[in-house]
C-alpha positions as CSV (number, residue, x, y, z in Angstrom):
1,M,0.0,0.0,0.0
2,D,1.3,3.5,-0.8
3,T,2.1,5.6,2.2
4,P,1.9,9.4,2.3
5,S,4.8,11.0,0.5
6,P,6.7,14.1,1.5
7,G,6.7,15.1,-2.2
8,L,8.4,14.8,-5.5
9,S,11.2,17.2,-6.4
10,R,10.8,19.3,-9.6
11,G,13.9,17.6,-11.0
12,M,12.4,14.1,-10.5
13,A,9.0,15.3,-11.9
14,L,10.8,16.6,-15.0
15,L,12.7,13.2,-15.4
16,F,9.4,11.4,-15.2
17,A,7.9,13.8,-17.8
18,V,10.8,13.5,-20.3
19,S,11.0,9.7,-19.9
20,C,7.3,9.4,-20.6
21,G,7.6,11.5,-23.7
22,A,10.6,9.6,-25.0
23,V,8.9,6.2,-24.4
24,I,5.4,7.0,-25.6
25,G,6.7,8.4,-28.9
26,N,7.6,4.9,-30.0
27,I,4.0,4.1,-31.1
28,Y,3.5,7.4,-33.0
29,Y,6.5,7.6,-35.2
30,S,4.7,5.8,-38.0
31,Q,1.8,8.3,-38.3
32,P,3.4,10.9,-40.5
33,L,5.3,8.2,-42.4
34,L,2.3,6.1,-43.5
35,A,2.6,7.2,-47.2
36,V,6.3,6.6,-47.5
37,I,6.2,3.3,-45.6
38,A,3.2,2.1,-47.6
39,H,5.1,3.0,-50.8
40,G,8.1,1.0,-49.7
41,F,5.9,-2.1,-49.1
42,G,3.9,-1.5,-52.3
43,Q,0.6,-0.5,-50.6
44,S,-1.6,2.6,-50.6
45,A,-1.3,5.1,-47.7
46,A,-4.9,4.7,-46.6
47,S,-4.6,0.9,-46.4
48,L,-1.7,1.2,-44.0
49,G,-3.8,3.1,-41.5
50,F,-4.6,-0.3,-39.9
51,V,-1.0,-0.4,-38.6
52,V,-1.7,2.5,-36.2
53,T,-4.8,0.7,-35.0
54,L,-2.9,-2.6,-34.4
55,T,-0.2,-0.7,-32.5
56,Q,-2.7,0.9,-30.3
57,L,-4.5,-2.4,-29.7
58,G,-1.1,-3.9,-28.7
59,Y,-0.7,-0.9,-26.3
60,A,-4.1,-1.5,-24.9
61,C,-3.2,-5.2,-24.2
62,G,-0.1,-4.1,-22.4
63,L,-2.2,-1.7,-20.3
64,L,-4.6,-4.5,-19.4
65,L,-2.1,-7.4,-18.8
66,L,1.1,-5.6,-17.6
67,V,0.4,-2.3,-16.0
68,P,-1.6,-3.8,-13.1
69,L,1.6,-5.5,-12.0
70,G,2.8,-2.1,-10.9
71,D,0.5,-2.4,-7.8
72,V,2.3,-5.5,-6.6
73,L,5.8,-5.6,-8.0
74,D,8.8,-3.3,-7.9
75,R,7.9,-0.7,-10.5
76,R,11.5,0.3,-11.2
77,R,12.4,-3.2,-12.2
78,L,9.2,-3.7,-14.2
79,I,9.8,-0.4,-16.1
80,V,13.4,-1.3,-16.9
81,I,12.4,-4.7,-18.2
82,L,9.7,-3.3,-20.4
83,L,12.0,-0.6,-21.8
84,G,14.6,-3.3,-22.7
85,C,11.8,-5.1,-24.6
86,S,10.8,-1.9,-26.3
87,A,14.3,-1.4,-27.6
88,L,14.2,-4.9,-29.2
89,A,10.8,-4.3,-30.7
90,L,12.1,-1.0,-32.3
91,L,15.0,-2.9,-33.8
92,A,12.5,-5.4,-35.2
93,V,10.5,-2.6,-36.8
94,A,13.7,-1.1,-38.3
95,L,14.7,-4.5,-39.8
96,S,11.2,-5.3,-41.2
97,P,11.5,-7.1,-44.6
98,G,7.8,-6.9,-45.3
99,L,4.5,-5.5,-44.2
100,V,3.5,-8.5,-42.1
101,W,6.7,-8.4,-40.1
102,F,6.4,-4.6,-39.8
103,A,2.8,-4.9,-38.4
104,A,3.7,-7.7,-36.0
105,A,6.7,-5.7,-34.7
106,C,4.5,-2.6,-34.2
107,V,2.1,-4.7,-32.1
108,A,4.9,-5.9,-29.9
109,L,6.2,-2.3,-29.7
110,G,2.8,-1.2,-28.5
111,L,2.6,-3.9,-25.9
112,C,6.0,-2.9,-24.4
113,T,5.4,0.8,-24.6
114,C,2.9,0.5,-21.7
115,A,6.0,1.2,-19.5
116,A,5.1,4.9,-19.9
117,Q,1.8,4.3,-18.0
118,L,3.7,2.7,-15.1
119,L,5.7,6.0,-14.8
120,V,2.5,8.2,-14.5
121,P,1.0,6.5,-11.4
122,F,4.5,6.0,-10.0
123,A,5.0,9.8,-10.0
124,A,1.5,10.3,-8.6
125,S,2.3,8.0,-5.7
126,L,5.5,9.8,-4.9
127,A,3.9,13.2,-5.0
128,A,2.4,14.8,-1.9
129,E,-1.4,15.1,-1.9
130,R,-1.4,18.9,-2.2
131,E,0.7,18.8,-5.4
132,R,-0.6,15.7,-7.1
133,G,-2.5,17.6,-9.7
134,R,0.5,19.7,-10.6
135,V,2.8,16.6,-10.8
136,V,0.3,14.6,-12.9
137,G,-0.1,17.7,-15.1
138,T,3.7,18.0,-15.6
139,V,4.2,14.3,-16.3
140,M,1.3,14.1,-18.6
141,S,2.5,17.2,-20.5
142,G,5.7,15.3,-21.1
143,L,3.9,12.3,-22.3
144,L,1.6,14.2,-24.6
145,L,4.5,16.3,-25.9
146,G,6.1,12.9,-26.7
147,I,3.1,11.8,-28.7
148,L,3.1,15.0,-30.8
149,L,6.8,15.7,-31.2
150,A,7.3,12.0,-32.2
151,R,5.6,13.0,-35.5
152,T,8.0,16.0,-36.0
153,F,11.0,13.9,-35.1
154,S,10.1,11.0,-37.4
155,G,9.1,13.2,-40.3
156,L,12.4,15.2,-40.2
157,V,14.6,12.1,-39.8
158,A,12.7,10.1,-42.5
159,Q,13.2,13.1,-44.9
160,L,16.9,13.0,-44.2
161,G,17.7,9.3,-43.9
162,G,14.6,7.2,-44.6
163,W,11.9,5.8,-42.3
164,R,14.0,2.9,-40.9
165,L,16.6,5.4,-39.5
166,V,13.7,6.7,-37.3
167,Y,13.5,3.4,-35.5
168,W,17.2,2.9,-35.2
169,L,17.6,6.2,-33.4
170,A,14.5,5.5,-31.3
171,A,16.0,2.3,-30.1
172,A,19.2,4.2,-29.0
173,V,17.1,6.7,-27.1
174,V,15.2,4.0,-25.3
175,V,18.4,2.2,-24.3
176,L,19.7,5.6,-22.9
177,F,16.6,6.2,-20.8
178,T,16.6,2.6,-19.6
179,A,20.1,3.2,-18.1
180,I,19.0,6.5,-16.6
181,L,15.8,5.3,-15.0
182,A,17.5,2.1,-13.7
183,S,19.8,4.4,-11.7
184,A,17.5,7.3,-10.8
185,L,14.1,5.7,-9.9
186,P,13.5,4.7,-6.3
187,G,12.8,1.0,-5.6
188,D,9.5,0.0,-4.1
189,S,9.6,-3.7,-3.5
190,R,6.4,-5.1,-2.0
191,K,5.1,-8.5,-1.2
192,P,2.4,-9.2,-3.7
193,P,-0.9,-9.2,-1.9
194,L,-2.8,-10.7,-4.9
195,R,-2.2,-13.5,-7.4
196,Y,-2.1,-12.4,-11.0
197,R,-5.5,-13.8,-11.8
198,A,-7.0,-12.1,-8.8
199,L,-5.1,-8.9,-9.7
200,L,-6.8,-8.8,-13.1
201,A,-10.2,-9.7,-11.6
202,S,-9.8,-6.7,-9.3
203,L,-10.0,-4.4,-12.3
204,L,-13.7,-5.2,-12.7
205,T,-14.1,-4.7,-8.9
206,L,-12.5,-1.2,-9.1
207,A,-14.6,-0.3,-12.2
208,R,-17.8,-1.3,-10.4
209,A,-16.9,0.4,-7.2
210,H,-16.1,3.8,-8.7
211,P,-18.7,5.4,-11.1
212,A,-16.3,8.3,-11.6
213,L,-13.7,6.0,-13.0
214,R,-16.2,4.5,-15.5
215,L,-17.3,8.0,-16.5
216,R,-13.8,9.4,-16.9
217,A,-12.8,6.3,-18.9
218,L,-15.7,7.0,-21.3
219,Y,-14.7,10.6,-21.6
220,G,-11.1,9.6,-22.3
221,A,-12.1,7.0,-24.9
222,L,-14.2,9.4,-26.9
223,A,-11.7,12.3,-26.7
224,F,-8.8,10.1,-27.8
225,A,-10.9,8.6,-30.6
226,C,-11.3,12.2,-31.9
227,F,-7.5,12.8,-31.4
228,S,-6.4,9.6,-33.2
229,L,-8.9,10.0,-36.0
230,F,-7.7,13.5,-36.7
231,W,-3.9,12.8,-36.6
232,T,-4.3,9.6,-38.7
233,G,-6.5,11.3,-41.2
234,L,-4.3,14.4,-41.3
235,T,-1.5,12.3,-42.9
236,F,-3.8,11.4,-45.8
237,L,-4.9,15.0,-46.3
238,L,-1.4,16.6,-46.2
239,S,0.2,14.0,-48.5
240,Q,-2.1,14.9,-51.3
241,P,-3.2,18.1,-53.1
242,P,-3.8,20.9,-52.3
243,Y,-1.0,20.5,-49.8
244,A,1.2,17.6,-51.1
245,Y,3.6,18.0,-48.2
246,S,6.8,16.1,-47.5
247,E,7.3,13.8,-44.5
248,A,9.1,16.6,-42.7
249,Q,6.4,19.1,-43.4
250,I,3.7,16.7,-42.2
251,G,5.7,15.9,-39.0
252,A,6.0,19.7,-38.4
253,F,2.3,19.8,-37.5
254,G,3.2,18.1,-34.3
255,L,4.8,21.4,-33.2
256,V,1.4,23.0,-33.4
257,G,-0.1,20.2,-31.3
258,A,2.9,20.6,-28.9
259,A,1.9,24.2,-28.3
260,G,-1.6,23.0,-27.4
261,T,-0.2,20.6,-24.9
262,L,1.8,23.3,-23.2
263,A,-1.3,25.4,-22.9
264,A,-3.2,22.5,-21.4
265,S,-0.7,21.8,-18.7
266,G,-2.5,24.3,-16.4
267,A,-5.5,21.9,-16.2
268,G,-3.8,20.0,-13.3
269,R,-3.5,23.3,-11.3
270,L,-7.1,24.1,-12.0
271,A,-8.1,20.6,-10.7
272,D,-6.1,21.2,-7.5
273,R,-8.2,24.4,-7.0
274,G,-11.5,22.6,-7.4
275,H,-12.3,23.6,-11.0
276,G,-12.0,20.2,-12.7
277,R,-15.7,20.0,-13.7
278,L,-15.6,23.3,-15.4
279,V,-12.4,22.3,-17.3
280,T,-14.2,19.1,-18.4
281,R,-17.3,20.8,-19.8
282,A,-15.2,23.4,-21.6
283,C,-13.0,20.8,-23.2
284,C,-15.9,18.6,-24.4
285,L,-17.4,21.7,-26.2
286,G,-14.0,22.8,-27.6
287,I,-13.4,19.3,-29.1
288,L,-16.7,19.5,-31.0
289,L,-16.0,23.1,-32.2
290,S,-12.5,22.1,-33.4
291,F,-13.9,19.8,-36.1
292,G,-15.7,22.8,-37.8
293,L,-12.3,24.5,-38.1
294,L,-10.6,21.3,-39.2
295,W,-13.2,20.9,-42.0
296,L,-12.5,24.4,-43.3
297,G,-8.8,23.4,-43.1
298,G,-9.2,21.0,-46.0
299,Q,-8.6,24.1,-48.2
300,W,-7.5,26.8,-45.7
301,L,-4.3,26.3,-43.8
302,A,-5.0,29.0,-41.1
303,A,-8.2,27.2,-40.2
304,L,-6.4,23.8,-40.1
305,L,-3.8,25.2,-37.7
306,A,-6.4,26.8,-35.5
307,G,-8.3,23.5,-35.4
308,V,-5.2,21.5,-34.5
309,L,-4.5,23.9,-31.6
310,L,-8.0,23.9,-30.2
311,L,-8.4,20.1,-30.5
312,D,-5.1,19.4,-28.8
313,V,-5.6,21.9,-26.0
314,C,-9.0,20.4,-25.2
315,V,-8.0,16.7,-25.5
316,Q,-4.9,17.2,-23.4
317,A,-6.6,19.3,-20.7
318,L,-9.4,16.8,-20.5
319,H,-7.0,13.9,-20.1
320,I,-5.1,15.7,-17.3
321,S,-8.4,16.6,-15.6
322,N,-9.5,13.0,-15.8
323,Q,-6.3,11.7,-14.2
324,S,-6.5,14.2,-11.4
325,V,-10.0,12.7,-10.6
326,I,-9.2,9.0,-10.9
327,Y,-5.9,9.1,-8.9
328,A,-7.8,10.4,-5.9
329,L,-10.1,7.4,-5.9
330,A,-8.0,4.5,-4.6
331,P,-4.4,5.4,-3.6
332,E,-3.4,1.8,-3.1
333,A,-4.5,0.7,-6.6
334,R,-3.2,3.5,-8.8
335,S,-1.7,1.2,-11.4
336,R,-4.9,-0.7,-11.7
337,I,-6.9,2.5,-11.8
338,T,-4.6,3.6,-14.6
339,T,-5.3,0.3,-16.4
340,V,-9.1,0.6,-16.3
341,Y,-9.0,4.2,-17.5
342,L,-6.3,3.8,-20.2
343,V,-7.6,0.5,-21.7
344,G,-10.8,2.4,-22.5
345,Y,-8.7,5.4,-23.6
346,F,-6.6,3.6,-26.1
347,L,-9.4,1.3,-27.4
348,G,-11.0,4.6,-28.2
349,G,-7.8,5.7,-30.0
350,A,-7.8,2.4,-32.0
351,L,-11.4,3.0,-32.9
352,G,-10.6,6.5,-34.1
353,S,-7.5,5.4,-36.1
354,G,-9.6,2.7,-37.8
355,A,-12.4,5.1,-38.5
356,A,-10.0,7.6,-40.1
357,S,-9.0,5.1,-42.8
358,L,-12.6,4.1,-43.5
359,A,-13.9,7.7,-43.5
360,Y,-11.2,9.0,-45.7
361,A,-11.6,6.2,-48.2
362,G,-15.3,6.8,-48.3
363,A,-15.7,10.6,-48.2
364,G,-12.2,12.1,-48.1
365,W,-11.4,14.9,-45.5
366,L,-15.1,15.7,-45.1
367,G,-15.7,12.1,-44.0
368,V,-12.9,12.4,-41.4
369,C,-14.3,15.6,-40.0
370,L,-17.9,14.2,-39.9
371,A,-16.7,11.1,-38.1
372,G,-14.8,13.3,-35.6
373,A,-17.9,15.4,-35.0
374,V,-19.9,12.3,-34.2
375,F,-17.4,11.2,-31.6
376,A,-17.2,14.7,-30.2
377,G,-21.0,15.1,-30.1
378,A,-21.3,11.9,-28.2
379,L,-18.7,13.1,-25.7
380,L,-20.4,16.4,-25.1
381,A,-23.8,14.7,-24.7
382,L,-22.3,12.3,-22.2
383,C,-20.8,15.2,-20.3
384,L,-24.0,17.2,-20.2
385,A,-26.0,14.1,-19.1
386,A,-23.5,13.5,-16.3
387,R,-24.0,17.2,-15.2
388,L,-27.8,16.9,-15.2
389,R,-27.6,13.7,-13.2
390,E,-25.3,15.3,-10.6
391,E,-27.7,18.3,-10.3
392,S,-30.7,16.0,-9.9
393,Q,-28.9,14.1,-7.1
394,T,-28.0,17.2,-5.2
395,A,-31.3,19.1,-5.7
396,P,-33.3,19.6,-2.4
397,C,-36.3,17.5,-1.8
398,W,-39.4,19.5,-0.9
399,N,-41.7,16.5,-0.1
């Protein structure tokens, strides 16, 4: 069981944040490279969208099967082992002789990359109660920056040296962080209180016991479906007229998203001050509005950039707000809480990535934006329904 912590230094919080960003980027390097990878394997760019979906499904499996172990095993050792496996998976991607090998290696990479989601609850457990929202916001900002800047990094490197070089360099980065974290992270050896089967079964118990966890998992799933749908579909849009951008130019759009992530980092501080529900409602509305701008962005670059910024600010701020809520529910089970929330989150992401390929094949960029608006509309409706339910439960009874 976690004990009260005196706090987490800013230096350690920064290490957690940078490490999360470096690790999570592994499953997003392929997004701006879909066209060039597909060409190398003799496939169309739209048909390769399934690789993003498979990678996210592998990641969801890692969240479900491996992250719960963080509640009963030494998290430092578990993180180091998974990072070592990630490095091997990256090498397998770089050496892929064909599409089947590439897809299988991406699934394995997604499975091992769940180490990033062991770092987030680890940081939350080390943080003092009064600063948990700030620490989670800092670490999540690093993770989300990694998701977005991975696109910029991979696009630039692929432009200079081909897509395989991206994965060779990524493997070297992971090896470096494996060594750093093995030395810097505190150990937290514990006697396992649950067998593995019981540990997995407890996920359902936690989900049943905490309605807020179920609700926030749904919020996260729908928001990340919007996020993944957009960023997968964006590659198809930008690689064709009227834009016809190179890999480096497509990857540079991650810098716009990164600016949104930095703007969203204040969501954790607002949650610490009791404004988490207001942040949630504003973000749900903003995600829906962003798809109107993104639709205009099919022909108008300024609208596309504004839509990217609004979407990323809202998705990231909502994610940080969600985690501030769920990490207060069961301190002794934060890794399993993370699992319940993020399995839903990345299943939503896989759904969004798959929908992007189908929507673009069927109706082009308009189809992508309409699909995003459907997901965003469902998210806003769920948020408003939850608010009405809360108000009805707290209304005075005059009988």
